[in-house]
C-alpha positions as CSV (number, residue, x, y, z in Angstrom):
1,M,110.1,92.5,86.2
2,A,107.3,91.5,83.9
3,L,105.7,94.9,83.5
4,E,109.1,96.6,83.1
5,R,109.8,94.3,80.2
6,L,106.4,95.1,78.6
7,G,107.0,98.8,79.2
8,K,110.5,98.7,77.7
9,A,109.1,96.9,74.6
10,L,106.3,99.4,74.1
11,N,108.6,102.3,74.8
12,S,111.1,100.9,72.2
13,A,108.3,100.8,69.6
14,L,107.4,104.4,70.3
15,R,111.0,105.5,70.1
16,K,111.0,104.5,66.4
17,L,108.5,107.3,65.9
18,A,110.8,109.7,67.7
19,R,113.8,108.7,65.6
20,A,112.0,108.7,62.2
21,G,112.3,111.6,59.8
22,T,108.7,111.2,58.5
23,I,105.7,109.3,59.8
24,D,104.5,107.1,56.9
25,E,102.3,104.0,56.5
26,A,105.3,101.6,56.5
27,L,106.5,103.1,59.8
28,I,103.1,102.9,61.4
29,K,102.6,99.3,60.4
30,E,106.1,98.5,61.8
31,V,105.3,100.1,65.1
32,V,101.9,98.3,65.3
33,R,103.7,95.0,64.8
34,D,106.1,95.8,67.6
35,I,103.2,96.6,69.9
36,Q,101.4,93.4,68.9
37,R,104.6,91.4,69.8
38,A,105.0,93.1,73.1
39,L,101.5,92.5,74.2
40,I,101.3,88.9,73.1
41,Q,104.6,88.2,75.0
42,S,102.9,89.6,78.1
43,D,100.1,87.0,77.7
44,V,97.4,89.5,76.6
45,N,94.7,87.6,74.7
46,V,95.6,87.4,71.0
47,R,92.1,88.4,69.9
48,L,92.2,91.5,72.1
49,V,95.6,92.3,70.8
50,L,94.5,92.1,67.1
51,Q,91.4,94.2,67.8
52,L,93.5,96.8,69.6
53,T,96.3,97.1,67.1
54,R,93.8,97.1,64.2
55,R,92.1,100.2,65.8
56,I,95.5,101.8,66.4
57,Q,96.5,101.3,62.8
58,E,93.2,102.5,61.3
59,R,93.2,105.6,63.5
60,A,96.8,106.4,62.8
61,L,96.4,106.2,59.1
62,K,93.0,107.9,58.8
63,E,92.8,110.5,61.5
64,K,94.4,113.9,61.0
65,P,96.3,115.4,64.0
66,P,94.5,118.1,65.9
67,A,95.8,121.7,65.5
68,G,99.1,122.1,67.3
69,M,99.9,118.4,67.5
70,S,102.6,116.8,65.3
71,P,101.8,113.5,63.5
72,R,104.3,111.8,65.8
73,E,102.5,113.0,68.9
74,H,99.2,112.1,67.4
75,V,100.2,108.4,66.9
76,I,101.6,108.2,70.5
77,R,98.3,109.7,71.8
78,I,96.3,107.1,69.8
79,V,98.4,104.2,71.3
80,Y,97.9,105.7,74.8
81,E,94.1,106.0,74.3
82,E,93.6,102.5,73.0
83,L,95.8,100.8,75.6
84,T,93.9,102.8,78.3
85,N,90.6,101.6,76.8
86,L,91.9,98.0,76.9
87,L,92.7,98.2,80.6
88,G,89.5,99.8,81.9
89,R,89.3,103.5,80.8
90,E,88.7,105.1,84.2
91,A,90.0,104.6,87.7
92,V,87.5,103.4,90.3
93,P,88.7,104.5,93.7
94,L,88.1,102.7,97.0
95,E,85.7,104.9,99.0
96,I,85.6,105.1,102.8
97,K,82.2,106.7,103.2
98,K,81.3,105.8,106.8
99,K,82.8,104.7,110.1
100,P,83.5,101.9,110.3
101,T,83.7,100.8,106.7
102,V,83.8,97.0,106.5
103,L,85.8,95.3,103.7
104,L,85.6,91.6,103.1
105,T,88.4,89.9,101.1
106,V,88.3,86.6,99.3
107,G,90.7,84.8,97.0
108,I,92.0,81.5,95.6
109,Q,94.6,79.9,97.8
110,G,98.1,81.1,96.9
111,S,96.8,84.4,95.4
112,G,98.8,86.5,97.9
113,K,95.6,87.5,99.8
114,T,97.0,87.7,103.3
115,T,100.0,89.8,102.2
116,T,97.7,92.0,100.2
117,I,95.5,92.6,103.2
118,A,98.5,93.8,105.1
119,K,99.4,96.1,102.2
120,L,95.9,97.5,102.0
121,A,95.9,98.1,105.8
122,R,99.2,100.0,105.4
123,Y,97.8,102.0,102.4
124,L,94.8,103.1,104.4
125,Q,96.9,103.8,107.6
126,K,99.2,106.2,105.6
127,R,96.0,108.1,104.6
128,G,95.1,108.7,108.2
129,Y,92.6,105.8,108.8
130,K,92.7,103.6,111.9
131,V,92.4,100.0,110.7
132,G,91.5,96.7,112.3
133,L,92.1,93.3,110.7
134,V,89.9,90.2,111.3
135,C,91.4,86.8,110.5
136,T,88.8,84.1,109.8
137,D,91.1,81.7,108.0
138,T,90.4,78.4,109.9
139,W,92.0,76.2,107.2
140,R,95.6,77.3,106.8
141,P,97.8,76.8,109.9
142,G,99.7,80.0,110.7
143,A,97.4,82.4,108.8
144,Y,96.7,84.4,111.9
145,F,100.3,84.6,112.9
146,Q,101.4,85.5,109.4
147,L,99.0,88.5,109.3
148,K,100.1,89.6,112.8
149,Q,103.8,89.4,111.8
150,L,103.1,91.6,108.8
151,V,101.2,94.4,110.6
152,D,102.5,94.3,114.2
153,P,105.4,96.6,113.3
154,L,102.8,99.1,111.9
155,G,100.8,99.1,115.1
156,I,97.8,97.6,113.4
157,E,95.8,95.1,115.5
158,V,94.6,91.7,114.3
159,F,91.6,89.9,115.8
160,G,91.6,86.1,115.6
161,N,91.8,82.8,117.4
162,P,93.8,80.0,115.8
163,E,91.9,77.4,117.9
164,E,88.4,78.5,116.6
165,K,87.1,76.5,113.6
166,D,84.0,78.5,112.9
167,A,84.9,81.2,110.4
168,I,81.5,82.9,110.5
169,K,81.7,83.2,114.3
170,L,85.1,84.7,114.0
171,A,84.0,87.2,111.4
172,K,81.0,88.3,113.5
173,E,82.9,88.6,116.7
174,G,85.9,90.4,115.0
175,V,83.7,93.0,113.4
176,E,81.9,93.7,116.7
177,Y,85.2,93.9,118.5
178,F,86.6,96.6,116.2
179,K,83.3,98.5,116.1
180,N,83.6,98.9,119.9
181,K,87.1,100.1,119.5
182,G,86.1,102.9,117.1
183,V,88.3,102.0,114.1
184,D,87.7,103.6,110.7
185,V,88.1,100.6,108.5
186,I,87.7,96.8,109.3
187,I,89.2,94.4,106.9
188,V,88.0,90.8,107.2
189,D,90.3,88.1,105.8
190,T,88.8,84.7,104.7
191,A,90.3,81.3,103.9
192,G,91.6,80.8,100.4
193,R,90.1,78.1,98.2
194,H,91.7,75.5,96.0
195,K,91.1,76.8,92.4
196,E,87.4,76.5,92.8
197,E,85.5,79.7,92.4
198,A,82.1,78.2,93.5
199,S,83.2,77.4,97.1
200,L,84.9,80.8,97.3
201,I,81.8,82.6,96.2
202,E,79.6,80.5,98.6
203,E,81.8,81.4,101.6
204,M,81.7,85.1,100.6
205,K,77.9,85.0,100.6
206,Q,77.7,83.3,104.0
207,I,80.1,85.7,105.7
208,S,78.5,88.6,103.9
209,S,75.1,87.8,105.2
210,V,76.4,88.0,108.8
211,I,78.7,91.0,108.7
212,Q,77.1,93.0,105.9
213,P,80.3,94.4,104.3
214,D,80.4,97.7,102.5
215,E,82.6,96.2,99.9
216,V,83.8,92.7,98.9
217,I,87.3,92.5,97.4
218,L,88.5,89.7,95.3
219,V,92.3,89.1,95.3
220,I,93.6,87.7,92.0
221,D,97.1,86.3,91.3
222,G,98.5,88.2,88.4
223,T,100.7,85.2,87.4
224,I,97.7,83.2,86.1
225,G,97.4,85.6,83.2
226,Q,94.3,85.2,81.0
227,Q,92.8,82.6,83.4
228,A,92.0,85.6,85.6
229,Y,89.0,86.3,83.3
230,N,86.9,83.4,84.7
231,Q,87.6,84.3,88.4
232,A,86.7,87.9,87.8
233,L,83.6,87.1,85.8
234,A,82.3,84.7,88.5
235,F,82.9,87.3,91.1
236,K,81.3,90.1,89.2
237,E,78.2,88.0,88.7
238,A,78.0,87.0,92.3
239,T,78.2,90.5,93.9
240,P,77.3,94.0,92.6
241,I,79.5,95.7,95.2
242,G,82.7,93.9,94.3
243,S,86.2,95.2,93.5
244,I,89.4,93.5,92.5
245,I,93.1,93.6,93.5
246,V,95.6,92.0,91.1
247,T,98.7,90.8,92.8
248,K,102.2,89.7,91.9
249,L,102.6,92.0,88.8
250,D,106.4,92.3,89.4
251,G,107.6,88.8,88.6
252,S,105.5,87.2,85.8
253,A,105.3,87.5,82.1
254,K,101.6,87.1,82.4
255,G,100.9,90.5,84.2
256,G,99.5,92.2,81.1
257,G,97.3,89.1,80.4
258,A,95.8,89.2,83.9
259,L,95.1,93.0,83.9
260,S,93.5,92.9,80.4
261,A,91.5,89.7,81.2
262,V,90.0,91.2,84.4
263,A,89.3,94.5,82.6
264,A,87.5,92.6,79.9
265,T,84.9,91.4,82.4
266,G,84.1,95.0,83.4
267,A,84.9,94.2,87.1
268,P,86.6,97.2,88.7
269,I,90.3,96.8,89.4
270,K,91.0,99.1,92.3
271,F,94.6,98.2,93.3
272,I,97.6,96.3,91.9
273,G,100.4,94.7,93.8
274,T,103.8,95.7,92.3
275,G,106.3,94.1,94.7
276,E,107.0,92.3,97.9
277,K,107.3,95.2,100.3
278,I,104.5,96.3,102.5
279,D,104.2,99.6,100.5
280,D,104.1,97.9,97.1
281,L,100.3,98.4,96.5
282,E,99.0,101.2,94.3
283,P,95.6,102.3,93.2
284,F,94.9,101.2,89.7
285,D,94.3,104.1,87.3
286,P,94.4,102.9,83.7
287,K,95.5,106.3,82.4
288,R,98.4,106.7,84.8
289,F,99.4,103.1,84.4
290,V,99.5,103.2,80.6
291,S,101.3,106.6,80.8
292,R,104.1,105.0,82.9
293,L,104.1,101.9,80.7
294,L,104.8,104.0,77.6
295,G,107.5,106.1,79.2
296,L,105.3,109.2,79.2
297,G,105.6,109.6,83.0
298,D,103.1,110.0,85.8
299,I,103.8,113.3,87.6
300,E,100.6,113.1,89.7
301,S,101.7,109.8,91.3
302,L,105.2,111.1,91.8
303,L,103.9,114.1,93.6
304,E,101.6,111.9,95.8
305,K,104.6,109.9,96.8
306,F,106.7,113.0,97.6
307,E,103.8,114.3,99.7
308,E,103.6,111.1,101.7
309,L,107.3,111.3,102.5
310,A,107.0,114.9,103.5
311,Q,104.1,114.1,105.8
312,E,106.1,111.3,107.4
313,Q,109.1,113.8,107.7
314,E,111.4,111.5,105.8
315,I,112.3,114.1,103.4
316,K,112.7,117.9,103.8
317,E,111.5,120.4,101.2
318,E,114.8,122.2,101.0
319,D,116.7,119.0,100.6
320,L,114.2,117.8,97.9
321,E,114.7,121.1,96.0
322,K,118.5,120.7,96.1
323,F,118.3,117.1,95.0
324,L,115.9,117.7,92.0
325,K,118.2,120.6,90.8
326,G,121.2,118.3,90.8
327,K,123.0,120.4,93.4
328,F,123.6,117.8,96.1
329,N,126.7,116.3,97.7
330,L,127.4,112.8,98.8
331,K,125.8,113.1,102.1
332,D,122.6,114.5,100.5
333,M,122.6,111.7,97.9
334,Y,122.7,109.0,100.6
335,A,120.0,110.6,102.7
336,Q,117.7,111.2,99.7
337,L,118.2,107.7,98.2
338,E,117.3,106.2,101.5
339,A,114.1,108.3,101.7
340,M,113.2,107.7,98.0
341,Q,113.6,103.9,98.5
342,K,110.6,104.1,100.7
343,M,108.7,105.3,97.7
344,G,109.7,102.0,96.0
345,P,112.5,100.9,93.7
346,L,114.2,103.8,91.9
347,Q,113.3,102.4,88.5
348,K,109.6,102.7,89.4
349,V,110.1,106.2,90.7
350,L,111.9,107.3,87.5
351,Q,109.1,105.8,85.4
352,M,106.9,108.6,86.8
353,I,109.2,111.3,85.3
354,P,108.4,111.9,81.6
355,G,111.1,110.7,79.3
356,L,113.2,109.0,82.0
357,G,111.4,105.7,82.7
358,Y,113.1,103.4,80.3
359,S,115.8,105.6,78.8
360,L,118.5,105.0,81.4
361,P,120.6,101.9,81.8
362,D,119.4,99.7,84.7
363,E,122.9,99.8,86.3
364,A,122.7,103.6,86.6
365,I,119.6,103.5,88.7
366,R,119.3,100.2,90.5
367,V,120.8,100.9,93.9
368,G,120.1,98.0,96.1
369,E,120.1,97.7,99.9
370,E,123.4,96.0,100.1
371,K,125.1,98.6,97.8
372,L,123.7,101.4,99.9
373,K,125.1,99.9,103.0
374,R,128.5,99.6,101.3
375,Y,128.3,103.2,100.2
376,K,127.6,104.3,103.8
377,V,130.7,102.5,105.0
378,I,132.8,104.2,102.2
379,M,131.4,107.6,103.1
380,D,132.2,107.0,106.8
381,S,135.8,106.9,105.8
382,M,135.7,110.3,104.0
383,T,136.5,113.6,105.5
384,E,133.8,116.3,106.0
385,E,135.5,118.3,103.2
386,E,135.3,115.3,100.8
387,L,131.6,114.7,101.6
388,E,130.7,118.3,101.0
389,N,132.8,118.6,97.9
390,P,133.3,115.2,96.2
391,D,135.1,116.8,93.2
392,I,138.3,117.1,95.2
393,I,138.6,113.3,95.6
394,N,141.6,112.3,93.6
395,Y,143.5,109.0,93.2
396,S,145.4,109.2,96.5
397,R,142.3,110.1,98.4
398,I,140.4,107.1,96.7
399,K,143.2,104.8,97.9
400,R,143.0,106.2,101.5
401,I,139.2,105.9,101.5
402,A,139.3,102.3,100.2
403,R,141.9,101.4,102.8
404,G,139.9,103.0,105.7
405,S,136.6,101.4,104.7
406,G,137.9,97.9,103.9
407,T,136.7,98.2,100.3
408,S,138.4,98.4,97.0
409,T,139.4,101.4,94.9
410,K,137.0,100.1,92.3
411,E,134.1,100.3,94.8
412,V,135.0,103.9,95.8
413,R,135.1,104.8,92.1
414,E,131.7,103.1,91.6
415,L,130.2,105.3,94.4
416,L,131.6,108.4,92.8
417,A,130.4,107.4,89.3
418,Q,126.9,106.7,90.7
419,Y,126.9,110.1,92.4
420,N,127.9,111.9,89.1
421,Q,125.4,110.0,87.0
422,M,122.6,110.9,89.4
423,R,123.6,114.5,89.6
424,K,123.8,114.7,85.8
425,M,120.4,112.9,85.4
426,F,118.6,115.4,87.6
427,K,120.3,118.4,86.1
428,N,119.1,117.3,82.7
429,L,115.4,117.0,83.8
430,D,113.0,119.2,81.8
431,K,113.0,122.4,83.9
432,R,109.5,123.4,82.9
433,K,108.2,120.0,84.2
434,L,110.1,120.5,87.4
435,A,108.6,124.0,87.8
436,K,105.1,122.5,87.3
437,M,105.9,119.9,89.9
438,A,107.1,122.5,92.3
439,K,103.9,124.6,91.9
440,K,101.7,121.5,92.5
441,F,103.8,120.3,95.4
442,G,103.6,123.7,97.0
443,G,106.1,125.7,99.0
444,L,109.3,124.8,97.1
445,G,109.7,128.2,95.6
446,G,109.4,127.0,92.1
447,F,112.9,125.4,92.5
448,G,114.3,128.7,91.3
449,I,113.8,127.8,87.7
């Protein structure tokens, strides 16, 4: 994952501060060089990188730490502040002010626009909004059916007609259709363009004049890196009510370049796409994003995800309490891992916990779908006593479990090792941070800590 690699590189640079006995000029310059290398490898513009790291170095050498803050903490805060400034300073949320709110989406062909629209619809649906989608893509065969396939399982309706060639007519009829149905948000999809911002902007203007959208959203492919600057700038100049979603930030070395390039235009990034799943869309908040990137955690986002799961009744409060205190058995682990996977990959979840994001080996936290299925088969061959008290599982029991589940003794041991690693990991969490989380989350009794 591109941003994970960037995060690990930046976190590694900051760990040099943590390991050092004293913070001197030589160490600061070494850390700055590491940050430069990490950002350039992520395709951030060299000029921006040099400006950024020059400011970090000047501030770290000249500024005195505030009262109560160590020199080490002060340097980390400077890095955090300057990276946040590079990526846009403040979050700009999507606002749903009236019913219905009409959103018009545009994008270059191949930017991931159709998938992103489905993700945005899901994001809004999870927050209680009734959403309708209008497909006006008359150029790409199957666009309408692709959108339907993505959102049908969610119970979200798509208006469109694959036989109709008039995009403006489709947009007008679709918006009227959903207005009559009383939806909260109408998202209008448009046809992608072939690397030509001018025709994309022209179509946006034509459809906008007919449907009068409350917001126009440009979808930009994060894999194009610094080239995102031109697209974002042209868009910003064409519409004063625009916002941007940057997609595909999970699989390209150019993710940092795309984010910094768009931010440099001053166009507001409101969401980023961080994976292939329908839930892999998150609001872009530079402060939270940089905090996770540096391994400083993002408790607020973690709480929001827990709250979403609780509302969907995928995770019970008492089970969550037991899990976070490290007092869970094998049955609990499987149930909670299944629920937590709906929050996204475990690596991403752990990045929200201060100090954990990049400090654990990947193999200790990357539990894939196939492995979970195998674990379930293994646990089906255990007795109730073994599931409730895994510590009693000795070699003879492991052989019996492997034989009964059609797996190997190595796989049974792997499951037990995974269980023990996770239990140890949660037991070692900062208890004060967990207490703070519990208080914010509400109703968990402070986890008894």
